[in-house]
N, C-alpha and C positions, 0 to 999 in steps of 0.2 A: 504494499499497500503508500503512495507519495502523500506525504503529510507536511501541510505549513509548520515547521518545526518553531518552536519560541527555546528564542538561545540564552543560557545565564552568560547574565553582565551585556547582555546589548538591548539598551533603552534607549527609547526616542528618549529627545529632549526634553523633554515633558517628565523623563522619571518611569514611562509606561511599557512593560515588557510591549512586543513588538507581536505577539500573539495576542492577551491579553487587548493592543488595538482590535486585532480583526475577530476579535469572537463576535457574531452574529450578537448573537444570546444578552449582551451586552447592552440592546438597542433601547432597553427600558430607562427609564430616566432618570439619568444623573451619571449614565455607563461610558466606559472611552469606547469607542467604537473603532470601522474602517473612516467614517465621517472625522476623526479624532485626526488622523493620517494624513488625510488631503487636508486639514487644515493645516496641522503643522509643515505640510507640504510648502501653505502659502506661507505659513510663519517664516519658515527659513526663507523664502523671497522678499519678503520684506522686510527681512533684516539684515541680507546685504547689500549694498551700493546698486546702483540701475547697470543693465546693463543691459550691451546693447543684445535685437535681437537675432541674430544674426540670423535672418529667415528670405533676405534680401538674393536676387539674384546672383550666381555663384559661377554662370559660365557654365560648360557642354555636362551635364549630366546632373547637374545640380536640383536636391531634393525628388527628385526621380522613385525614391523608393520612401513606401510608407510605412512598413517595418525591417527589420532586421533576425535575420538568426545567423551567429556566429555559433561555430560550430567550433568548440579549442581542445585543440588536440594536446593536453597537456601531456608531457613527459620529452617530449621532442622526436617526432616519428623521422624514421631516418628516408631525405629524402632520393639517397642515392638507390637505395629499394624500392623505391616507389613511382616517384614523380619523373626522378631525371637519373635514367640511366642513362650508364658510360663503359662505349666500345673499347677494345685496344688501349687498352688501362691494363696496372699491373692488376697481377692477381688477387694484390692484396686489398684493392682497391674496387673491382670490378663487382658488385654483385651477385651472388648465385642464383638472382633471376632474374629467369633472361625476359628482354623486353617484347612488348607485342602491338604490332600498330594501335592505333588510335582513331576517331572520326576524326582526326585532323591531320590532311595527309602529310604524311610527312616526319611526324612528331610521334615518339612512341612512347609507353611509361611502361612496367615490367608486371609481369606476367600474374602476381600481385590484383590486380584490379581492373579486372577484366571488364568489367559492368561499367566502369570511371571512363573508361576506357571509350566506351558508348556516349557517354554523356560532353566528353569535351567538347564535340560542337558546340551545347550551349553554356559553355560555362569559360574562362580564363584564367589558365593556369601562368603565374607570377613563379620562376624560377631565379629570380633575382633577389630574396631576399638575403636584409646582410644587417650587419651591425658588426661594432667591436667591439670585445666585450671586457670594459672595462670595472672589474666591481659584478661582471653578468654573465660569469660560464657559468654558475649552475641556477636549477629553477627557478626558484622565488623569488629573485629577484629578474629573471629577466624574464617570468610572468609577471609578475608588479607593471612594469614598461610594459609590457605587450597590450597592454590592459589602459593602460592611466597616458603612456604615454612619457613617462615622467620618471627617474630614479631617485630610491630614495638617500640623502641622509645618511645613515647607517650600513652602509653596506661595507662587510664582511672583504675580501678579497673573494672569497671563497662565494659569494652569492648570500649566503644566509641572513635572513632580515627578521627585525623583530614581528612578532605578530600586531593585527589591523588593530589600526587604534583613527580615531577623528581626527588625526591631523594628515591622514592620509589624502593622495587625490582621487578622484573619482573612477570609478569605475569607469570606464566609455556606454553600457545599457544605463548609468545612471544620470550620463551627460547629456544622452538622447533624450531620456524621458523628461529632464528640468526643461529644454526648449522645445519638445514636441509630446506634451502630453498624448495620450491614448484619446480618438473623439468619437468612441461611443464608454458604455462602462464597462470596461475590461482591464483585467491586471496588467499592469503597464509594464512592466518587467521581469520578469521569472529565468530564474536560473533551478538548473535540473544539472544531473540525475545526483552531484552529490557537489563538496565544496572543490573549491581550486589547494591543491593541498601538497608542498615538498616536508616529507616526516613529520613535527610535531607545529609547524606553521602553519594553521591552517585560515581562508577563506583569503592572504593579502593579493592582495588586488580583484577583489572582486566585490566589494561594499564604496558605497555612498564616499565617505571619505567627508571631507568638509562641509560637502556638502547637506550632511544631518541626513538624521535612518530616515526624512522621509523619503529618499529617491534611492533607498538599499532597495533593491532583488526580492523579491518572492520565494522564499529556496524549497523546491518543492523536490525531497528528498526522500529514496525510498526503503525500507524495510527492508535487513534481511542480505543476501547473498546483491554486489554490486552489477556484477552478467548477468544476472536470469530476471528476465519480463517473462517468459513465456507465457506466464498462466495468468498475465495479469491482462484484465478485461477493463475494468473501470477502475477510475482512481479516482480514493476520495479525497475530498476535502472537505472538511468538517467547519473549518468556518468560512463557510458559500454556500453549507446544508442549510434552510430552513427544517426551523424544530418541529419537528410532532405535535408541539401542541399550539404552533402557530401558522395562521393558516395564516395566506398572503391576504383575505381583507382584513383579519384580527393586526397585523402589520402595517395596516394603512391607519386602521383604527388609533395604535399606537400611535405613529406619527404623527397622527393629529390632534391628540391628545398632547402629548410631547411640544405642538404650536404655542398651545392653547397656556398650557403653563406659560411655558415663554414667552410668550404675550404680560401674565401676569407676573412678571417680573421684571421691571424695567430695565436696576440697577445689572443687575446679573446680564441680559442682553445686552446691555451694553458697556459691559464688560467684554464680553465676545464677539463684540460687532463687527468691530475691524477685521473680522477674520470672516462674518459670514457664514457662520458656525449651521444656519442651517441650510444653507448650496450642499455643505459636502455631506449635510449629514443623507440627503437628497441625490446625490449624488453614490452612497456607498448605500441608498437603499435600491438604487437605481439596479446598482451592480448585482446583489441578490435575488431582488423580485426579479431581475429579464432572464436568468437565467443563465445568461449571455455564458459564462465561466464554468460553473458546471455539466452547462452541454461536451464545451470542448474537450475535458477532461473524461467521456465514455469513447472510449474505443470499439466498441462495441457496433456504435457507427460506419465501424470501418468493414472492406468487404476483407474474408479472412484474406485472399490473396496480394492482397494492397500490403498485408499487416507482416503477412509472409515476407512479400520483399523488401519492404524494410529489413528483416533481420528480427528473430523472437529474439532479441536480447535486449539489453537496456538501450543500448547507442541506439539501437535502431528505433523500438518503441519513443523512446524520446527523440527522435528525428519525426518519430509521426505525429506525438505531440507537440512537436515545434509548428507541424505545418497549421496543425489544427488551433495553435495560439492564435498566429497572425491567422488564421482567415476570420478567427475571434473577433479579433481587435485589435490584440494581447502590441505593443509598440516593439518591441526588441527581450528578444530569447536570446539565454546562454544556454545551450548542450557543452556541459564540459566533460572531458572522455573518461571514462566511469573508472579505471583502474591512475592511481595517483601516480603524480611522479615521485621518480627509485624506490616501487613497487617490483614485480616478478607478475609473470602469469601474463597477462591479455596490457603492459605498460608497454610504452612506449621505449621506455627507457632499457633501452635493449645493450648496458653493456657487457652482457654471458646469451646465448643460447639468442639468437636471432635467426636464425635458419628456422628455428622449430616453431619460435614466439611469435613472429611476425607473418608466417604461412600458415598455421592453423592457427592461431587464435583474434590477434589483431585486426590484421589488415581486411579479411573477411568481412568481419564487422562495418568498417569507415566502407569499403566498397559496395557495401550492400549498404548500408544505412545516408552516403552522399547520394548516389547513386539514384537510390528512389528519391529523398529527398526534390533534386533540382529536378527527376522526370514528375514527378506527383505536381510538385510547383504547376511546373510546366503545361502540363497536361488541362492544368483549372485554370489557368490564364494569371494566376496567382506570382507567380517568376517576373511579371515587368513591375512590380512592383512593391517587393519584396528582394530582398540586399542578401546574398549568402552568404559567407565566409566561413572556412575552412584549415584553421592554423594552427599549429607549433610555438613554445617560447626559440624552440632553434632544431638544428638536423644535426646533424650525425656527421662525425670524423671520414670523412675521405678514406685513411689505410685503417682498416681494422684492429684490432689488438695493438693500440698505441693510445697510452696517457694524453688527454688534452685538455683535463680539468681536474687532475688529482683523483678520480676514481682507477685502480685496476679494470681492465677488460680483456677480454679471451679471447682468441685470435677465430672467434665467429658473434663476436661485438662490436660494438662502435661507441667510441664515447661523444659529449656536447663539441658542438660545435656552431657557433652564431655565424660565421664572416659568410656560411651563404643556407637559403635552406628552398622552401615551396609552400605558398600556399593556393587554394585554391577559391577563384571569386565564381560566381550569377548573379544577374538578375536585376535588373533597376535600372537597364542604365549600362551593366558591364557588355562589353561586346563580348561577343559568341563565339569563337572556335579559335579564339587567338591566345597564343602563349606567347606573354611577354617577360619579357629580360630574357638572360643566354647564362651560364653556371661556364665555368673554364675544361678542359675535357678533363680531370679528375672531381668537379664538380668542390671546388675549395673556397672557390670566390665570383662574387662574378664578371662578369668581361664587358655586357651592357646591360642597363637603366637597373642599374642599383636602387634597391626599396626598400628602406628602414620604416620597422614597427610604425614608424611617430608618421611615418605616411600612409602606411597602411589606413593608423587610427584615423587622420585626414577624409582617405576616402570614402571611411564609414560616416566621419561627420558630413562631408557633402552631401552625402547620396541621400539623407536625409532631409537636406535642408538645411544646415545648419555651417556657419561658415567656422572655419577651423581655429582661427585668431580671436571666436568669441570670446568675451572676459569674463570672468568668475574669478570671488575674490573667497581667499582662502579662510583659515581658522582666527588669523590674522586683520583681515579683512583687506588683503596683500590682492591685489589685481594680480589672476593669471587666465591664462591663454588656454583656452582647452586642449592645446599641445601644438607646439610647434612643430609643426611639418605641413609642405604646401599634400594638395592631395593627387595620385596615379593619374594624371589625366587620361593616360596615351591606353588605357585597359576603356575608358569609356565614352563611348558614341552620344 
């Protein structure tokens, strides 16, 4: 079952846990509800100095995305063994997996991605992701940069960071929903099926940071095994359910009673009137009564064949759920790879056992989930205004068995490699059938059109109609750009 958990120590600016704010049973007079979240969002805006809306025209591809699906491949997938195979190179560099042709003439991926090979004509493959790892050689710091566009002050040489805190830069989804909230009663930003994580550092780069908890994602994390959702049919979100003893009519009467009492309390009304609490209460009521969110979580609405095509595993079913959420009006969905960085088995962190783990575990799930999502969105006409991005924090070392980050690696393993890796993008003005950028003959560095993570983030902001240099104000009320990077206009139509 997927739930929206209340996490210890994660309080709103009013000192109330997220779970309590979302519990609809608190709609009675004096209860704190989703309305309070919406009001907190308004307070966060009011407490910041005025900022540019960033909604003016920004050139090619600007504002074409109504929603974003970020498939975050935490752990660092090996570009050489997936998207960017090399021939005529030493055995220690060449992938053990054979290259196969794709729908893009002259371009190949490895045999691990036969389904993705057939949808590349609907996508742009960026083979020139790159950055210099100044304190960013390990997962946590690199994950933080990939999500926020910034590095923190306390990065050790190995890249380990302190836990998340209110001084952090906001994750990309939080910035998006601040400037582009949903247009219908729907969860604005959803993250699933588990947090960003390396070792004991959990959630770094995955929260709203100094924007305030009103812009945090709704966390949908499954109970049980990370990789098995084969029996999942209906995702129950208790906070969006109508209690059995509360009929819609009764809830409407309760809302009317609340309005009547509020009118009789002018002092209280003046105290909260600045934030128009009734309007936020109405939005919260609309979210629950509309049933839009509850309906999105009902996977039984989908045909068995389609669910099978996505893959009966956590990643595949979350990709399907992502499509259902954006279809229902969610602005930003992030699907994190369900095995954390530096773990074994299905993880992308293949210091050892690459040949078996990638072939039998991670690659089949990636291939099915990504290809089904792109094809499904396209067939439904949703790809034209939904931006899909699949990327990790870095790639893997060109040579197997060497150490680049201080980790030990077997002859059947590759270490971390931020100097060159690959991302796949599709939808919302992204060109179709394009391979952008080029790596050198060993996949060690870009030789054409290098793309920094900040530029990929800038492209996301640009696509949803937010200028990347839009100013927000941090916890010290200092102005900061959303990201210091320019959109990659070469991939936009």
